[in-house]
C-alpha positions as CSV (number, residue, x, y, z in Angstrom):
1,X,126.0,46.5,121.5
2,X,122.6,44.8,121.2
3,X,121.9,41.6,123.1
4,X,119.2,39.1,121.8
5,X,117.6,36.3,123.7
6,X,115.0,33.7,123.0
7,X,114.2,33.6,126.7
8,X,113.2,37.2,127.2
9,X,109.9,37.5,129.0
10,X,107.1,39.4,127.2
11,X,107.0,42.1,129.8
12,X,110.7,42.9,129.3
13,X,110.5,43.2,125.5
14,X,110.9,46.9,124.6
15,X,112.1,48.0,128.0
16,X,115.6,48.6,126.6
17,X,116.5,49.4,123.0
18,X,119.7,47.3,123.3
19,X,118.0,44.1,124.5
20,X,115.8,42.2,122.1
21,X,114.5,38.8,120.9
22,X,116.1,35.9,119.1
23,X,113.5,34.0,117.3
24,X,114.5,30.4,116.5
25,X,113.1,28.1,113.9
26,X,111.0,25.3,115.5
27,X,109.4,23.1,112.8
28,X,107.4,21.3,115.5
29,X,105.9,24.5,116.9
30,X,105.4,26.8,113.9
31,X,102.1,28.5,114.7
32,X,102.5,29.1,118.4
33,X,106.1,30.3,118.2
34,X,105.3,32.7,115.4
35,X,102.1,34.0,117.0
36,X,103.7,34.8,120.4
37,X,106.8,36.4,118.7
38,X,104.9,38.5,116.2
39,X,103.0,40.2,119.0
40,X,106.2,41.6,120.5
41,X,108.6,42.1,117.6
42,X,107.3,45.6,116.8
43,X,108.7,46.7,120.2
44,X,112.4,46.3,119.6
45,X,115.2,44.5,117.7
46,X,115.1,40.9,116.9
47,X,117.1,38.2,115.0
48,X,115.9,35.1,113.2
49,X,118.0,32.0,113.7
50,X,117.8,28.8,111.7
51,X,118.5,26.5,114.7
52,X,120.7,24.3,112.6
53,X,122.7,23.5,115.7
54,X,119.8,21.3,116.9
55,X,118.3,20.7,113.5
56,X,121.1,20.2,110.9
57,X,118.8,18.7,108.3
58,X,116.8,21.8,108.0
59,X,113.9,22.0,105.5
60,X,114.9,25.3,103.8
61,X,111.5,25.9,102.1
62,X,109.7,25.4,105.4
63,X,112.2,27.7,107.2
64,X,111.6,30.5,104.6
65,X,107.8,30.0,104.7
66,X,107.9,30.2,108.5
67,X,110.1,33.3,108.5
68,X,107.7,35.1,106.1
69,X,105.3,35.5,109.0
70,X,107.7,38.1,110.5
71,X,107.8,40.2,107.3
72,X,105.4,42.9,108.9
73,X,108.1,43.5,111.5
74,X,111.1,43.3,109.2
75,X,112.1,46.9,110.0
76,X,113.2,45.7,113.4
77,X,115.0,42.6,112.2
78,X,118.8,42.7,112.5
79,X,119.4,39.5,110.5
80,X,118.1,36.1,109.4
81,X,120.7,33.4,109.3
82,X,121.2,31.1,106.2
83,X,121.6,27.4,106.9
84,X,125.0,26.3,108.3
85,X,126.9,23.4,109.7
86,X,128.8,23.8,113.0
87,X,132.5,23.8,112.6
88,X,132.5,23.5,108.8
89,X,132.9,26.7,106.7
90,X,132.9,25.1,103.3
91,X,129.8,23.0,103.9
92,X,128.1,26.1,105.4
93,X,128.8,28.1,102.2
94,X,127.4,25.3,100.1
95,X,124.2,25.4,102.2
96,X,124.0,29.2,102.3
97,X,124.9,30.3,98.8
98,X,121.5,29.8,97.2
99,X,119.5,30.7,100.4
100,X,121.0,34.1,101.1
101,X,119.3,35.8,98.1
102,X,116.0,34.2,99.1
103,X,116.3,35.7,102.6
104,X,116.9,39.1,101.0
105,X,113.8,38.6,98.8
106,X,111.8,38.4,102.0
107,X,113.1,41.8,103.1
108,X,115.4,40.6,105.9
109,X,119.2,41.2,106.2
110,X,120.8,37.9,105.2
111,X,123.4,36.6,107.6
112,X,126.2,34.2,106.7
113,X,127.2,32.1,109.8
114,X,131.0,32.1,109.9
115,X,132.4,28.7,110.9
116,X,135.8,27.2,111.6
117,X,138.0,27.6,108.5
118,X,136.3,30.4,106.8
119,X,139.6,32.3,106.8
120,X,140.9,29.7,104.4
121,X,138.4,30.5,101.6
122,X,137.6,33.7,99.7
123,X,134.6,35.4,101.2
124,X,132.0,36.8,98.8
125,X,131.3,39.9,100.9
126,X,128.6,41.3,98.6
127,X,126.4,38.2,98.9
128,X,125.3,38.8,102.5
129,X,124.4,41.6,104.9
130,X,125.5,40.4,108.3
131,X,128.4,38.2,109.5
132,X,127.3,35.9,112.3
133,X,130.2,34.5,114.3
134,X,129.3,30.9,115.0
135,X,131.6,27.9,115.0
136,X,133.2,26.1,117.8
137,X,134.1,28.1,120.9
138,X,137.8,27.9,120.3
139,X,137.5,29.2,116.8
140,X,135.0,32.0,117.7
141,X,137.5,33.3,120.3
142,X,140.5,33.0,118.0
143,X,142.6,35.5,116.1
144,X,141.1,34.1,112.8
145,X,137.6,35.0,114.0
146,X,138.8,38.5,115.0
147,X,140.4,39.0,111.6
148,X,137.3,37.9,109.6
149,X,135.2,40.2,111.8
150,X,137.5,43.1,111.2
151,X,137.4,42.5,107.4
152,X,133.6,42.5,107.6
153,X,133.6,45.9,109.3
154,X,135.9,47.2,106.6
155,X,133.2,46.2,104.1
156,X,130.6,47.9,106.1
157,X,129.0,44.7,107.3
158,X,127.7,44.4,110.9
159,X,129.0,41.5,113.0
160,X,127.0,39.3,115.4
161,X,128.3,36.7,117.9
162,X,126.3,33.7,119.0
163,X,126.4,31.9,122.4
164,X,127.3,34.9,124.6
165,X,126.2,34.3,128.2
166,X,128.7,36.0,130.5
167,X,130.2,39.4,131.2
168,X,133.6,38.2,130.0
169,X,132.1,36.8,126.8
170,X,130.1,40.0,126.0
171,X,133.2,42.1,126.5
172,X,135.1,39.8,124.1
173,X,132.3,40.2,121.6
174,X,132.7,44.0,121.7
175,X,136.5,43.7,121.4
176,X,135.9,41.5,118.3
177,X,134.0,44.5,116.9
178,X,130.5,42.8,117.2
179,X,127.4,45.0,116.9
180,X,125.2,42.4,118.6
181,X,125.3,39.1,120.4
182,X,122.8,36.4,121.6
183,X,122.6,33.8,124.3
184,X,120.4,32.0,126.8
185,X,121.5,34.2,129.7
186,X,117.9,34.8,130.8
187,X,116.9,31.2,131.2
188,X,117.0,30.6,134.9
189,X,116.3,34.0,136.5
190,X,115.0,36.3,133.8
191,X,114.1,39.2,136.1
192,X,117.4,39.4,137.8
193,X,119.5,38.6,134.7
194,X,117.7,41.2,132.7
195,X,118.9,43.9,135.1
196,X,122.4,42.3,135.2
197,X,122.6,42.3,131.4
198,X,121.5,45.9,131.4
199,X,124.4,46.8,133.8
200,X,126.9,45.0,131.5
201,X,125.7,46.9,128.5
202,X,125.8,50.2,130.4
203,X,129.3,49.3,131.5
204,X,130.4,48.8,127.9
205,X,128.9,52.1,126.8
206,X,130.7,53.9,129.6
207,X,134.1,52.5,128.6
208,X,135.0,54.2,125.3
209,X,137.8,51.8,124.5
210,X,135.2,48.9,124.5
211,X,132.7,50.8,122.4
212,X,135.3,51.9,119.7
213,X,134.7,50.2,116.3
214,X,138.3,50.8,115.1
215,X,141.5,49.2,116.2
216,X,141.7,48.7,119.9
217,X,145.4,47.8,119.7
218,X,148.1,49.3,117.5
219,X,151.7,48.0,117.3
220,X,154.4,50.0,115.6
221,X,157.6,48.4,114.3
222,X,160.6,50.6,113.2
223,X,163.6,49.5,111.3
224,X,166.0,50.4,108.4
225,X,165.3,48.8,105.1
226,X,167.9,48.6,102.3
227,X,167.7,48.2,98.6
228,X,169.6,49.2,95.4
229,X,168.7,52.4,93.5
230,X,167.6,51.4,89.9
231,X,168.9,54.8,88.6
232,X,172.5,54.8,89.8
233,X,173.0,51.3,91.3
234,X,173.9,52.6,94.7
235,X,172.5,51.4,98.0
236,X,169.4,53.2,99.3
237,X,168.6,53.2,103.0
238,X,165.0,53.8,104.2
239,X,163.5,54.4,107.6
240,X,160.6,51.9,107.7
241,X,157.5,52.2,109.9
242,X,155.1,49.3,110.2
243,X,151.7,49.8,111.9
244,X,149.4,46.9,112.7
245,X,146.6,45.9,115.0
246,X,147.6,42.3,115.2
247,X,150.8,40.3,116.1
248,X,153.4,40.1,113.3
249,X,156.6,38.3,114.4
250,X,159.7,40.3,113.8
251,X,161.1,37.3,112.0
252,X,158.3,37.7,109.4
253,X,159.2,41.4,109.0
254,X,162.9,40.6,108.5
255,X,162.0,37.8,106.1
256,X,160.1,40.3,103.9
257,X,162.7,43.0,104.1
258,X,166.1,41.3,104.0
259,X,165.9,39.8,100.5
260,X,165.3,43.2,99.1
261,X,168.8,44.4,100.0
262,X,170.1,43.1,96.7
263,X,167.2,44.2,94.6
264,X,167.1,47.1,92.2
265,X,163.8,48.6,93.2
266,X,162.1,52.0,93.5
267,X,161.0,53.2,96.9
268,X,157.3,53.1,95.9
269,X,157.5,49.6,94.6
270,X,159.4,48.5,97.7
271,X,156.8,50.0,100.0
272,X,154.0,48.2,98.1
273,X,155.9,44.9,98.3
274,X,156.3,45.1,102.1
275,X,152.7,46.2,102.6
276,X,151.4,43.2,100.6
277,X,153.8,40.7,102.2
278,X,152.9,41.8,105.8
279,X,149.3,42.7,105.2
280,X,149.4,46.1,107.1
281,X,150.4,49.7,106.8
282,X,154.0,50.4,105.8
283,X,155.7,53.8,105.6
284,X,159.1,54.2,103.9
285,X,161.1,57.5,104.3
286,X,164.2,58.1,102.2
287,X,166.4,60.9,100.8
288,X,167.2,61.1,97.1
289,X,169.5,63.8,95.9
290,X,168.6,66.0,98.9
291,X,164.9,65.4,98.5
292,X,163.1,63.6,101.3
293,X,160.4,61.2,100.1
294,X,157.7,59.5,102.2
295,X,155.6,56.6,100.8
296,X,152.7,55.0,102.6
297,X,151.0,51.8,101.4
298,X,148.4,49.5,102.8
299,X,146.1,49.9,105.8
300,X,146.3,49.1,109.5
301,X,145.2,45.5,109.9
């Protein structure tokens, strides 16, 4: 986990490889903001934020021109965010789609800011390099946000969370599989809070279950599933094992399995059906003419 802050004092930059700088777009202070930041950004990681939260009517051309000042330090840049609109995934995509390739052209990893409702739309994973969990607080801490973060990790895309200012929130960010986070934690007492954030990051590193990028919870459901053998028309009974890292109501499992009792269907096809319906890993084990057959479909999700 790397923590970024726009309030990090110059003397603290580079002291720890897991604490870096968040550079925010300020159209009213272009020269001074860039000058101060550029002097320090060779010392450690940093991110570039569009500041659309405070400046929703962003001048994209000016934003890109300003960001180009940081190109000499691009090897330390974790991401540069494309324009977004808080709480609106569809409008965010409309604003971001044409800007993401322009960010890449500058040499920075292009970040799509995930907003409320992104789970309701197809995500073009190849069009960006980092998923930035923005949105409202309720959405950012929701199951939907966790699932979109997990999908990003399956595509090999790093995940960042914004507005992280407490020990509890940074632990949540880790549990949501985030690689980095940012916040204003250093605003009031930067010296003391620098040490405190270091302690929190060390704590995470010393707790393997928090620093594990796979599934931190697995639930296994076991039941018998019935169908009709397409060859001889006789009932088949399978031992079914369902493995998931999220909550699947047993009612949903039964709703997917029960209608198949009257279907003529091969074991392989039945397993594929259940995996698709439930969106997780399904194992079916059955015996046909004395031969035990095990079929596995899907992935743990």
